[in-house]
C-alpha positions in Angstrom: 0.0 0.0 0.0 1.2 3.5 -0.8 0.3 6.7 1.0 -0.1 10.3 -0.3 -1.1 13.6 1.2 -2.7 16.5 -0.6 -4.8 19.5 0.4 -7.4 18.7 -2.2 -8.1 15.4 -4.1 -10.4 15.6 -7.1 -11.8 12.3 -8.3 -12.5 12.3 -12.0 -10.9 14.2 -14.9 -13.9 15.1 -17.1 -15.1 18.6 -17.5 -16.3 19.1 -13.9 -13.2 17.6 -12.4 -10.7 19.6 -14.5 -12.6 22.8 -14.1 -12.5 22.3 -10.4 -8.7 21.5 -10.6 -8.0 24.7 -12.5 -9.4 26.7 -9.6 -8.1 24.5 -6.7 -4.7 23.9 -8.3 -3.9 27.6 -8.1 -4.7 27.9 -4.4 -3.9 24.5 -2.8 -1.8 21.4 -3.5 -4.2 19.4 -5.6 -4.2 15.9 -7.0 -6.6 14.6 -9.7 -7.3 10.9 -9.6 -8.8 9.5 -12.8 -9.9 6.1 -13.9 -9.1 7.1 -17.5 -6.5 9.2 -19.2 -8.1 12.7 -18.8 -8.8 13.4 -22.5 -10.7 10.1 -22.8 -13.3 11.3 -20.3 -16.9 11.3 -21.4 -17.2 15.1 -21.6 -15.5 14.6 -24.9 -18.6 12.9 -26.3 -20.8 15.9 -25.8 -21.7 17.3 -29.2 -24.1 20.2 -29.4 -23.1 23.1 -27.3 -23.0 25.1 -24.1 -25.7 27.6 -23.5 -25.4 31.2 -22.2 -27.5 34.3 -22.8 -24.8 36.1 -24.6 -27.3 37.7 -27.0 -24.7 37.6 -29.8 -27.2 36.6 -32.5 -30.6 37.8 -31.1 -32.0 39.3 -27.9 -31.7 37.1 -24.8 -31.1 37.4 -21.1 -30.3 35.2 -18.1 -33.8 35.4 -16.6 -35.3 33.8 -19.8 -32.6 31.1 -19.4 -33.5 30.6 -15.8 -37.2 30.2 -16.7 -36.5 27.7 -19.4 -34.4 25.7 -17.1 -37.1 25.6 -14.4 -39.9 24.9 -16.8 -37.9 22.3 -18.8 -37.1 20.6 -15.5 -40.9 20.3 -14.8 -40.6 22.6 -11.8 -38.5 20.2 -9.8 -35.5 22.5 -10.3 -34.0 24.3 -7.3 -34.5 27.8 -8.5 -31.7 29.5 -6.5 -29.2 27.1 -8.2 -30.8 27.7 -11.7 -30.5 31.5 -11.2 -26.8 31.1 -10.3 -26.1 28.9 -13.3 -27.9 31.2 -15.8 -26.2 34.3 -14.4 -22.7 32.7 -14.3 -23.1 31.1 -17.8 -21.9 34.2 -19.6 -18.6 34.3 -17.7 -18.2 30.5 -18.0 -18.3 30.7 -21.8 -16.0 33.7 -21.9 -13.6 32.0 -19.5 -13.3 29.1 -21.9 -12.9 31.5 -24.8 -10.0 33.1 -23.0 -8.5 29.7 -22.3 -8.4 29.1 -26.0 -11.5 27.2 -26.9 -12.2 27.6 -30.7 -15.9 28.4 -30.8 -17.7 28.8 -34.1 -17.9 32.5 -35.0 -20.4 34.9 -36.6 -19.3 37.0 -39.6 -18.6 39.8 -37.1 -16.3 37.5 -35.1 -18.5 37.0 -32.1 -19.2 33.5 -30.6 -21.9 32.0 -32.8 -25.1 30.6 -31.2 -27.8 28.2 -32.3 -31.2 27.0 -31.2 -31.6 24.0 -28.8 -34.5 22.2 -27.3 -36.5 24.1 -24.6 -34.6 27.3 -24.9 -36.9 30.2 -25.7 -37.2 34.0 -25.6 -39.6 36.0 -23.5 -40.7 33.1 -21.3 -41.7 30.6 -24.0 -42.7 32.8 -26.9 -40.4 31.2 -29.5 -37.1 29.4 -29.8 -34.0 31.4 -29.2 -30.3 31.0 -30.3 -28.5 30.4 -27.0 -26.2 27.5 -27.5 -22.5 28.4 -28.0 -20.8 25.6 -30.0 -17.7 24.3 -31.7 -19.3 22.5 -34.7 -20.7 19.2 -33.1 -17.5 18.6 -31.1 -18.1 21.1 -28.3 -17.5 18.7 -25.4 -14.3 17.5 -27.1 -13.1 21.0 -27.4 -13.9 21.8 -23.8 -12.1 18.7 -22.5 -9.0 19.5 -24.5 -9.0 23.1 -23.5 -9.4 22.4 -19.8 -6.7 19.7 -19.9 -4.2 22.1 -21.5 -5.0 24.7 -18.8 -4.6 22.1 -16.0 -1.1 21.3 -17.4 -0.4 25.1 -17.6 -1.2 25.4 -13.9 0.8 22.3 -13.1 -2.0 20.3 -11.7 -0.9 16.8 -10.6 -2.7 13.9 -12.3 -2.7 10.3 -11.2 -3.9 8.7 -14.4 -5.6 5.3 -14.3 -6.2 5.3 -10.6 -9.6 3.9 -9.9 -11.1 5.3 -6.7 -13.1 2.6 -4.8 -13.8 4.2 -1.5 -13.8 7.5 0.4 -12.5 8.0 4.0 -15.0 9.4 6.5 -13.7 10.1 10.0 -16.4 10.3 12.7 -16.3 13.4 14.9 -18.5 14.8 17.6 -20.3 16.8 14.9 -20.7 13.9 12.4 -18.6 12.5 9.6 -15.7 14.5 8.0 -14.2 13.5 4.7 -10.5 12.9 5.1 -9.4 11.2 1.9 -9.9 8.5 -0.7 -8.6 5.0 -1.5 -7.7 4.0 -5.1 -6.6 1.0 -7.1 -3.7 1.7 -9.5 -4.7 -0.1 -12.6 -1.1 -0.5 -14.0 0.2 -2.3 -10.9 -2.8 -3.5 -8.8 -1.5 -1.6 -5.8 -3.7 0.1 -3.3 -3.1 3.8 -2.7 -4.5 5.9 0.2 -4.8 9.6 -0.4 -5.2 11.8 2.7 -6.8 15.1 2.0 -8.5 18.1 3.6 -11.1 18.2 0.9 -12.3 15.6 -1.7 -14.2 16.6 -4.9 -16.2 13.9 -6.7 -16.7 14.5 -10.4 -17.1 10.9 -11.6 -19.9 11.2 -14.2 -23.1 9.2 -14.7 -24.3 5.6 -14.7 -25.8 5.1 -18.2 -24.5 1.6 -18.5 -27.3 0.5 -16.3 -29.2 0.5 -19.6 -28.5 -1.5 -22.7 -29.3 1.2 -25.3 -27.3 4.2 -24.2 -25.2 7.0 -25.5 -22.8 6.6 -22.5 -19.3 5.1 -22.7 -18.6 1.7 -21.1 -16.8 3.4 -18.2 -19.9 5.3 -17.0 -20.9 3.0 -14.2 -21.8 5.4 -11.4 -18.7 4.8 -9.3 -18.8 8.0 -7.3 -22.6 7.8 -6.7 -22.3 4.2 -5.5 -19.3 4.8 -3.3 -21.1 7.7 -1.5 -24.3 5.7 -1.2 -22.5 2.7 0.4 -21.2 5.1 3.1 -24.8 5.8 4.2 -25.0 9.2 2.5 -28.0 10.0 0.3 -28.6 10.0 -3.4 -31.2 12.5 -4.7 -33.8 12.1 -7.5 -32.3 9.0 -9.0 -35.6 8.0 -10.6 -35.2 10.8 -13.1 -33.2 9.5 -16.1 -33.2 11.3 -19.4 -33.6 9.5 -22.7 -32.1 11.5 -25.6 -34.5 11.5 -28.5 -32.0 11.0 -31.3 -29.9 8.0 -30.8 -29.0 6.0 -33.9 -31.8 3.3 -34.0 -30.6 0.0 -32.5 -27.2 1.4 -31.5 -27.8 4.3 -29.1 -24.9 6.4 -30.6 -25.9 10.0 -30.2 -26.9 12.4 -32.9 -26.8 15.9 -31.3 -29.9 18.0 -30.6 -27.9 20.6 -32.6 -29.1 18.8 -35.7 -32.7 19.9 -34.9 -31.3 23.2 -33.8 -30.0 23.7 -37.3 -33.4 22.8 -38.7 -33.6 19.0 -38.7 -37.2 17.5 -38.6 -38.5 14.3 -37.1 -40.9 12.4 -39.3 -43.0 9.2 -39.0 -43.7 6.6 -41.6 -46.1 8.8 -43.6 -43.5 11.6 -43.7 -45.5 13.7 -41.2 -43.7 16.2 -39.0 -45.4 14.7 -36.0 -43.9 17.1 -33.3 -46.4 19.8 -34.6 -49.1 17.7 -32.8 -47.1 17.5 -29.5 -45.5 20.9 -29.2 -47.2 23.3 -31.7 -45.0 26.4 -30.8 -41.4 25.0 -30.9 -42.1 21.6 -32.5 -38.9 19.6 -32.8 -37.2 21.8 -30.3 -39.4 20.8 -27.4 -37.6 19.5 -24.2 -36.0 16.1 -24.6 -38.5 14.2 -22.4 -41.4 15.4 -24.5 -39.7 14.6 -27.8 -38.7 11.1 -26.5 -42.2 10.3 -25.4 -43.6 11.6 -28.7 -41.3 9.3 -30.6 -42.1 6.3 -28.5 -45.8 7.0 -28.9 -45.5 7.2 -32.7 -43.8 3.8 -32.7 -46.3 2.2 -30.2 -49.3 3.5 -32.2 -48.0 1.9 -35.4 -46.5 5.0 -37.2 -42.9 3.9 -36.9 -40.6 3.3 -39.8 -38.6 0.4 -41.1 -39.4 -3.3 -41.5 -40.3 -3.6 -37.8 -41.8 -0.1 -37.5 -39.5 0.5 -34.5 -38.0 3.9 -35.1 -38.7 7.3 -36.6 -36.7 9.4 -39.1 -34.5 12.5 -38.6 -34.7 14.4 -41.8 -31.7 16.7 -42.5 -31.7 16.4 -46.3 -33.1 20.0 -46.8 -30.1 21.5 -44.9 -27.7 20.6 -47.7 -24.1 19.3 -47.7 -22.5 22.6 -46.9 -24.4 23.1 -43.6 -24.0 19.5 -42.5 -20.2 19.4 -43.3 -19.6 22.7 -41.6 -21.8 22.5 -38.5 -22.5 18.8 -38.0 -19.5 16.9 -39.4 -19.3 14.2 -36.7 -22.9 13.1 -36.7 -22.9 13.0 -40.5 -19.9 10.7 -40.3 -21.5 8.6 -37.6 -24.5 8.0 -39.7 -22.5 7.1 -42.8 -20.2 4.8 -40.7 -22.6 2.9 -38.5 -25.8 2.8 -40.6 -24.5 3.3 -44.1 -26.8 6.3 -44.6 -25.7 9.7 -45.9 -27.8 12.3 -44.2 -27.3 14.6 -47.2 -29.3 12.1 -49.3 -31.8 10.4 -47.0 -33.3 10.6 -43.4 -31.6 8.9 -40.6 -33.3 6.2 -38.4 -33.4 7.4 -34.7 -35.0 6.3 -31.4 -34.5 7.4 -27.8 -31.3 6.3 -26.0 -30.5 6.5 -22.3 -28.4 9.6 -21.9 -28.2 11.5 -18.6 -28.9 11.2 -14.9 -30.7 14.2 -13.5 -30.2 12.8 -10.0 -27.0 12.1 -8.0 -25.1 13.1 -4.9 -27.0 15.9 -3.3 -25.0 19.2 -3.0 -25.7 22.8 -2.2 -24.7 25.7 -4.5 -21.1 25.6 -3.3 -20.8 21.9 -4.3 -20.8 20.8 -0.6 -22.2 17.2 -0.3 -25.3 16.9 1.9 -25.6 14.1 4.5 -29.4 14.8 4.9 -31.8 17.5 3.7 -29.9 20.3 5.5 -26.4 19.3 6.8 -23.2 19.0 4.8 -20.3 16.6 5.1 -17.3 18.9 5.8 -14.5 18.4 3.2 -16.7 16.5 0.7 -17.8 18.1 -2.6 -19.3 16.9 -5.9 -20.0 18.5 -9.3 -21.1 17.4 -12.8 -23.4 14.5 -13.7 -22.6 12.6 -10.5 -23.9 15.5 -8.4 -27.4 16.8 -8.0 -27.5 20.6 -7.1 -30.8 20.2 -9.0 -30.4 22.6 -11.8 -31.9 19.9 -14.0 -34.9 18.9 -11.9 -36.9 16.2 -13.7 -35.5 16.8 -17.2 -32.3 18.5 -18.3 -32.3 21.0 -21.2 -29.8 20.3 -23.9 -26.5 22.3 -23.5 -27.1 22.8 -19.7 -24.8 19.9 -18.9 -21.7 21.4 -20.3 -22.7 24.6 -18.6 -23.3 22.8 -15.3 -19.9 21.2 -15.2 -18.2 24.5 -15.8 -20.2 26.6 -13.4 -20.5 24.1 -10.5 -17.1 22.5 -11.2 -15.5 25.9 -10.8 -17.6 26.6 -7.6 -16.6 23.2 -6.1 -13.0 23.8 -6.9 -13.0 27.2 -5.2 -14.9 26.0 -2.2 -12.7 22.9 -1.7 -9.5 25.1 -1.9 -10.9 27.6 0.5 -11.9 24.9 3.0 -8.4 23.3 2.7 -6.7 26.6 3.4 -8.9 27.2 6.5 -8.6 23.7 8.1 -6.0 21.3 9.3 -5.7 17.7 8.3 -8.0 15.4 10.2 -6.7 11.9 11.0 -7.8 9.1 8.7 -10.0 6.3 10.1 -8.1 3.3 11.2 -6.9 1.1 8.3 -8.8 3.0 5.6 -7.7 0.5 2.9 -9.3 -2.5 4.5 -12.8 -2.3 2.8 -11.2 -2.0 -0.7 -8.7 -4.8 0.0 -11.6 -7.0 1.2 -13.7 -6.3 -1.9 -10.8 -7.1 -4.2 -9.8 -10.2 -2.3 -13.4 -11.5 -2.3 -13.7 -11.2 -6.1 -10.3 -12.8 -6.6 -11.1 -15.7 -4.2 -14.6 -16.4 -5.5 -15.2 -19.8 -7.0 -18.8 -19.1 -7.8 -20.3 -20.0 -11.2 -21.7 -16.6 -12.1 -20.2 -14.5 -14.8 -20.0 -10.6 -14.9 -21.0 -10.4 -18.5 -24.2 -12.5 -18.0 -25.4 -10.5 -15.0 -24.6 -7.2 -16.7 -26.5 -8.2 -19.9 -29.6 -9.3 -17.9 -29.5 -6.0 -15.8 -29.4 -3.9 -18.9 -32.2 -5.9 -20.6 -34.6 -5.6 -17.7 -33.9 -1.8 -17.3 -34.5 -1.2 -21.0 -37.7 -3.2 -20.9 -39.1 -2.1 -17.6 -37.7 1.3 -16.5 -37.2 3.2 -19.8 -39.2 6.0 -21.4 -42.5 4.7 -20.1 -43.1 3.0 -16.8 -45.9 1.4 -14.8 -46.1 -0.1 -11.3 -46.0 -3.6 -12.8 -42.9 -3.0 -15.0 -41.0 -1.3 -12.2 -41.8 -4.1 -9.8 -40.6 -6.5 -12.4 -37.4 -4.5 -12.7 -36.9 -4.4 -8.9 -37.5 -8.2 -8.7 -34.9 -8.8 -11.4 -32.3 -6.4 -10.0 -32.6 -7.9 -6.5 -32.2 -11.4 -8.0 -29.1 -10.2 -9.9 -27.7 -8.7 -6.7 -27.9 -12.1 -5.1 -26.3 -13.8 -8.0 -23.5 -11.1 -8.0 -22.5 -12.5 -4.6 -21.5 -15.7 -6.4 -19.7 -13.9 -9.3 -16.2 -15.2 -10.2 -13.5 -13.6 -12.3 -11.0 -15.5 -14.5 -8.1 -13.0 -14.5 -6.2 -12.9 -11.2 -3.3 -10.8 -12.4 -2.3 -7.4 -11.0 -1.7 -5.4 -14.1 -4.7 -3.8 -15.9 -7.1 -6.5 -14.7 -10.2 -5.5 -16.7 -12.0 -8.6 -15.4 -11.7 -7.3 -11.9 -12.6 -3.7 -13.0 -15.8 -4.8 -14.7 -16.9 -6.9 -11.7 -16.5 -3.9 -9.4 -18.3 -1.7 -11.9 -21.2 -4.2 -12.1 -21.6 -4.1 -8.3 -22.0 -0.3 -8.5 -24.5 -0.5 -11.4 -26.7 -3.0 -9.5 -26.7 -0.8 -6.4 -27.8 2.3 -8.5 -30.4 0.4 -10.5 -32.2 -0.6 -7.3 -32.2 3.0 -6.1 -33.6 4.2 -9.5 -36.3 1.7 -9.6 -37.4 2.1 -6.0 -37.6 5.9 -6.4 -39.7 5.4 -9.6 -42.1 3.0 -7.8 -42.6 5.4 -5.0 -43.1 8.5 -7.3 -46.7 8.0 -8.3 -46.9 10.8 -10.9 -45.4 11.7 -14.3 -42.9 14.5 -14.3 -40.1 15.2 -16.8 -38.1 12.1 -17.6 -40.2 10.0 -15.2 -43.3 9.0 -17.2 -45.8 6.7 -15.4 -48.6 5.3 -17.7 -50.6 4.5 -14.5 -50.2 8.0 -13.1 -50.2 10.2 -16.2 -50.4 13.7 -14.6 -48.0 15.7 -12.5 -48.9 15.8 -8.8 -47.6 18.9 -7.2 -49.5 18.3 -4.0 -47.8 15.1 -3.1 -44.6 15.0 -5.2 -43.3 18.5 -5.7 -40.3 17.4 -3.6 -36.9 15.7 -4.1 -36.5 12.0 -3.3 -33.6 11.2 -1.0 -32.5 7.6 -0.9 -30.4 6.2 2.0 -28.7 2.8 2.2 -29.6 1.4 5.6 -26.5 0.1 7.4 -26.5 -0.9 11.0 -23.6 -0.8 13.4 -22.7 -4.4 12.8 -22.5 -3.8 9.0 -25.7 -5.8 8.3 -28.4 -4.2 6.3 -32.0 -3.4 7.4 -35.0 -4.0 5.1 -37.7 -1.5 4.3 -41.1 -2.4 2.9 -42.4 -1.1 -0.4 -45.9 -2.5 -1.0 -45.0 -6.1 -0.6 -41.4 -5.6 -1.7 -38.4 -5.0 0.5 -35.0 -3.3 0.1 -32.1 -2.1 2.2 -33.0 1.4 1.2 -34.9 4.2 3.0 -36.6 6.9 1.1 -37.0 10.4 2.5 -37.8 13.8 0.9 -36.4 17.3 0.6 -38.4 20.4 -0.4 -37.8 22.1 -3.8 -36.4 25.6 -3.6 -38.9 28.0 -5.3 -38.0 31.6 -5.7 -39.9 33.3 -8.5 -41.5 30.7 -10.8 -44.6 28.9 -9.4 -45.4 25.6 -11.0 -47.6 25.9 -14.1 -48.9 23.8 -17.0 -46.0 22.8 -19.2 -47.0 23.8 -22.8 -44.6 24.5 -25.7 
C-alpha cells in the first residue's frame, strides 16, 4: 500500500473535475485521480453546445434562461441554483474562450449561437439562439482546453487510478471527509490519499441500460461509493432518454441537428412534433420529444421493416451546412448505418443519456448528508452530483454549462476549505474495505459471470424502466435487479493478475450498477406521478400536492454492517426513502406547454 497527502483530491478528470482542478490547483496542493486518461473522459462525447444568454445573435437574457431551465425541469429545479447557473453562464463561456476554446464564429467575429430544445425568448414565446458551439464537437473542445490549462497550472494527475472508497472520519459533529482509496490499474497496488477536501466528479451511470449514449466506463462509481457510506442520493428515478440515438445502437446524434433545422418524421412523412409541441415543434424539451417518438412507434406509425424507429430528416439542410456545422454526426450515420444524411433521413430512437439525480449538493458543491447538513470536506460536481439545476429533465447544453459553473464553484470551495482547516486523521486502516472487496472477487469460486449478469441487468432496465413506466414494469425490474444482486455475490473472475485487470474492474463496476439500478427503480415505484423524464402510464399527470419534492434515498446500514430492510408495497429493500423540499424563488409551477 502507498500513502499520499494532498490539500485537495479531485476524483474524475472530465469537464467538472478539470474545471475544479484549475481553480483548486492555483490555491492549494491538488491531485486529480482519474480512472481514464483525462482526454478520454466522457465530456469529450458531448456534441451540441454550451448555453449562455450572450445575445450575440438575437435578444436574450439570463432570466429567460432561468425560466426555461425551471420549466424544462418540470418545476423540480431548485430555482436558486438555476439562477446562479444562468447568471454565471456568460462568464463561464467567456472564460473558456480566454483559455483558447475555438468556438464557431459569426461573420462579425463573435461566438456564434444556435437553437436548442427548450430554450426560448420571452418566457416561452419562441425558440432562441442560446447554444454556443464548436461544430458538433463542443465537449471534445472543452475537454482538450481544460486539460491544456490544467497542465499550464501544473495540476498533478494520477492517471488510471480507480477510486473505490472515500474516507469518512467520525467526529462529535458527524462525519468529516478525510481522503480516498484508489486501485492503481497499472500495478494492482492500493493507494491511500489523505486530503483536507475531496471533490467527486465521476460522471453518470448510463451503463445500467442496454441502449445508451454513455461510454462503457460510465458505471456510477462516485454515486455508489457515497451511497455505500450511508450518504443519500437525490432524485435517482429521473433519467433522461435523448430522442435522437441511432436506431438500435444508441450512438448519439446531437440535438444541434434539430437546432439547425432537422425535422422528425413518422412513416407517412408527417412532421409529428407539430401535434405535441405546436409552438417550438422539434425543439421541445427532450423528455417530451422522446415520449412523442415512443408514442408514434407504439401506435404503429414507426418506420422500417419492424416499424420500431422514426426518421430525422436533414436532407433539406444541404451538404454545406452538414459538413460545416454537423460533421461528426454526419460521419457517424455514414459509418454505423451506411446512410448519408445529405441524401436520406436517418433512423433514430430514444437512447439512455443523462442522470438528473445524483449526490446531493448545495450551490457551493458541498455534499449533503441529509436534507440540511453537509459533510465537511466533501464536494461533488457534474453529472454525478445533484445541485438540482436539471430537476426532472435537463435541457440540452445545460450539462456542459453545469460542469463549468459548478465544477468551478466546487474547486473554489474545496481550496478555501483546505486553506482554513488542518488535516484530520484518517479512520483506522482505511484501505481494509477495498482490499476485502478485491480479495473477495479474486477468491470467489462461484459459477456466475459478470457479462451475463450485466446483460440481464441492462435488458430488464431497458424493458421495464425506460421512457414509459408502470407499477408492474417497475416491480418486475426491482425483482430482477434484486435477484441479480444475489447472483452477484457468487460472481467469479477469470483473471487474477495485478496489471490492468479489466476482469476485476468490470466486476467492481457491475456491483456499482446493481446498487444504483435498485435506487432508481425504488424511487420510480414510489413516485406515483409523471414528471419530466419519469413517465408513469398508470399515473399520467404531474402531482404537485404530493410530489413537488426531491427524493432522498439512503442505504440502511446498522452498526454491525448488516443491512436493514424497508417495505415497499410487498417488496423489501435495504434502502430508506425520504424527501427534501424544492427551492422555489420566482416561478410557481404551471402547466408545461410548448
